C-alpha positions in Angstrom: 16.6 11.3 12.1 18.7 8.6 10.9 21.7 9.3 8.0 20.7 5.9 6.7 20.1 6.5 2.9 19.5 2.9 1.7 18.4 -0.3 3.4 17.6 -4.1 2.4 15.0 -6.0 4.5 16.0 -9.7 4.7 13.7 -12.1 3.4 13.6 -13.8 7.0 12.1 -10.4 8.3 8.2 -11.1 9.3 6.9 -7.5 10.2 7.9 -4.2 10.0 6.8 -2.6 13.4 5.1 0.2 14.2 7.3 3.5 13.4 10.3 1.5 12.3 11.6 4.2 9.9 9.5 7.1 10.6 11.4 10.4 10.5 14.5 8.4 8.6 14.4 11.7 6.4 17.4 10.7 4.3 16.3 7.2 3.7 15.6 7.0 0.1 15.6 3.1 -0.7 14.3 0.0 0.7 14.9 -3.4 -0.9 13.0 -6.2 0.1 14.9 -9.2 -0.5 13.4 -12.1 -2.6 10.9 -15.0 -1.4 10.5 -12.4 1.7 8.2 -13.7 4.7 7.1 -10.3 5.5 3.3 -10.4 6.3 2.2 -6.8 8.2 3.8 -3.4 7.8 2.6 -1.8 11.0 1.3 1.7 11.3 3.6 4.6 10.4 6.0 2.0 9.0 7.7 4.1 6.8 6.0 7.8 7.2 8.2 11.1 6.6 11.0 9.1 4.9 12.5 10.2 1.0 11.8 6.7 -0.1 10.9 7.2 -4.0 9.4 3.8 -4.9 8.7 0.3 -3.1 8.1 -3.2 -3.9 6.0 -5.4 -1.6 6.2 -8.8 -1.8 3.2 -11.1 -2.3 3.4 -12.6 1.4 2.7 -8.9 2.8 -1.1 -9.3 4.0 -1.7 -5.8 5.9 -0.4 -2.6 5.7 -0.8 -0.2 8.8 -2.5 3.4 8.9 -0.6 5.9 7.7 2.2 3.6 6.7 3.8 6.0 3.7 2.2 9.5 5.6 4.5 12.3 4.3 6.5 10.2 1.9 6.5 13.2 -0.6 9.3 11.6 -2.7 7.1 8.3 -3.0 6.5 8.3 -6.9 5.8 4.3 -7.5 4.3 1.7 -5.2 4.3 -1.8 -6.4 2.2 -4.7 -4.5 3.2 -8.4 -5.5 0.9 -10.9 -7.0 -1.3 -12.8 -4.4 -4.3 -14.6 -4.0 -4.9 -12.9 -0.6 -6.5 -9.7 -0.5 -4.3 -6.9 1.0 -5.7 -4.7 3.6 -4.5 -1.1 3.1 -4.8 0.9 6.8 -6.4 4.6 6.9 -4.6 7.6 5.2 -1.7 5.1 4.3 -0.8 6.8 1.6 -1.9 10.7 2.7 0.8 12.9 2.0 2.7 10.4 -0.7 3.7 11.6 -4.1 1.5 8.6 -5.4 -1.1 9.1 -8.2 -3.5 6.8 -9.3 -1.3 5.6 -12.1 1.7 5.1 -9.9 0.5 2.1 -7.9 1.0 -1.3 -9.4 -0.5 -4.6 -8.5 -0.8 -8.1 -10.0 -4.3 -8.3 -12.1 -5.5 -10.9 -9.8 -4.8 -9.4 -6.6 -7.1 -7.1 -4.4 -6.3 -4.2 -2.4 -8.8 -3.4 0.6 -8.2 0.4 1.4 -9.8 1.6 4.9 -10.5 5.2 4.6 -12.2 8.0 6.7 -14.5 9.2 3.9 -18.1 9.1 4.7 -19.3 7.2 1.4 -18.1 3.9 -0.2 -16.0 5.0 -3.2 -12.7 3.9 -5.1 -9.8 5.8 -3.6 -7.2 4.5 -6.1 -7.2 3.0 -9.6 -5.3 0.3 -10.3 -3.0 -0.3 -13.1 -2.4 -3.3 -15.6 1.3 -4.6 -15.6 2.9 -4.3 -18.7 2.0 -6.5 -21.2 -1.1 -6.9 -20.3 -4.4 -5.9 -21.7 -8.2 -5.5 -20.2 -10.0 -2.6 -18.1 -8.9 -1.9 -14.9 -12.1 -1.8 -12.5 -12.7 -0.7 -9.1 -16.0 -1.1 -7.1 -17.2 -0.5 -3.3 -17.0 -3.7 -1.4 -18.3 -2.8 1.8 -20.6 -0.5 3.7 -19.2 1.9 6.6 -18.2 0.2 9.6 -18.8 3.0 12.1 -22.5 4.3 12.5 -21.6 6.4 15.3 -21.0 10.5 14.2 -18.4 10.7 16.7 -16.1 8.2 14.9 -14.6 8.4 11.7 -16.0 6.4 8.9 -13.9 3.2 7.7 -15.0 1.4 4.9 -13.5 -1.1 2.3 -12.9 -0.7 -1.4 -12.1 -3.5 -3.4 -10.1 -3.3 -6.4 -10.1 -5.9 -9.3 -8.5 -6.2 -12.8 -10.1 -7.7 -15.6 -7.2 -8.8 -18.0 -6.8 -11.0 -21.1 -3.5 -12.5 -21.6 -1.9 -11.7 -24.7 
């Protein structure tokens, strides 16, 4: 609903709250300052915006459900290098313009994706960073956490990349 076209998230910002930028339909650019301490991105953090690409710093530990829901223009998402896994919420990328080859991450990082799908399976295939060789791999690392037929099944899928330096 806002006419805001771009925004810079300051390095001192610790979290993006629930629905912070939801329905900011003119918002095309979100920049996160260097040395950011951003930890969680809450549910619906950037949903229904017009952003085209986004970099998340290594400090991000979790991304909430439907964080980029209905971000049809989102074509590139880059997760920074971290030794800690990043948990990505249910349907966080649903309705975005992302494809398997437009999500980038550091080869040593892991994305733990929660989904409502009934069986463990890879959700997104990671890509190697420019200049790296090796084969990206994806493997299930969890079993469904819900056994009740009335609740959606949640599972985790781990992504890791094997690479060799040039």
